[in-house]
N, C-alpha and C positions, 0 to 999 in steps of 0.2 A: 767337830760337832760339840755344842755346848750342853746338850741334853735337854733342851727346851722344846716343849710340844704344847699344842692347843687341842682341845677336844673338837670333834667334827662340828659342833654347834658354835665353837669359839668362846664359850662361856667359862671354860676351865683352862688354865694355863699352868703347867708344872715345869720345874727344872729338877732333873734327877741326876744322880751319880751314875757311873757305868754299871753299878750293881743294883740300880733301881731305888735307891734311897732318895726320898724327896728332900730338896734343899730350898725350894721356893714354891709357893702356891698362890695363885691369884684366881679368885672366883668372882664372876659377875653375880649381881644380886639375884637374878632369875634362877640361878643354879640352886640357891638355898631353898627353893620351893619343892625340890625333888625329895623323894623319900631318902632318909639318911643312908640306907643300904645301897641304893642306886648311886648316890653321889660318891660314897666311899668306893664302890666298885669302879666307877668311871676314873676316879683319881688313881686308884691302884693300877688299872689298866694303862693309863697314860704313863705312869712311872715305869711300869714293865716295858712298854713299847719304847720309851726313851732309852732305857738301858739296853734293850736288844738291838736297837738301831746303832747305838754306839759300839756295842760289842761286834756286830756284823761288820761295821766299817773297820774296826780294829783288826778283825780276822782277815778281811780283804787286804789290808796293808801288809800284814805278816805273810800272807800267801805270796803277794807281789814281791816281797823281799826274799822269798825262797825258803821260808820256814816250813818244816814238815808236818805231817799229820800228828805225830806224837807230841810235838810242842803245842800245837793247837788244842789237842785233847787235854793236856795238862793245864792249860789256862782256863778251861771250862767256859769258852766264849760261845755265845749263841750262834746257831746256824741260821741260814737263810729260811729254812723250813720253820724253825721256831719263831722267827720274826714274822713270817707270813701268817702263822696261826694267831699270834697276838693281834696283828693288824686286822685280821678278819673278825676276831671277837670284838674289837673296839668299834670297827666301822660297820658291824652287822652283816658281814658278808660270809657266807659259808662256801668253801671251795667245792663241796659236793653239790651245791645248788646251781652252780654255773653250767650253762649248756655245753654239751660237747661240740656243738657247731652252731654257727649263727644262721645256718640255713634251716628253713622250715619245710616240712613235707607239704606238698600241694594237693 
């Protein structure tokens, strides 16, 4: 994974390191009409998401190669749960708001 991500609207594209440092940023002109704090938040979340996705992929590779929990903890790689939390924040989904079942009472 190269660490590149687009925002849900497609107007922001970032490329970030495995630790979330932005190394490339591309903005569509419409994104500049956002409030500065909102734009900064979106960029930061994309960088964090890119980093976490990269770290989770690295964690999976290490687990597949047989590395133990102590090694994984020492590397401080993101977990699946941390990745899910950042994705929910970026895409506006709250795990608590999801229904327990798709069935409705009649």
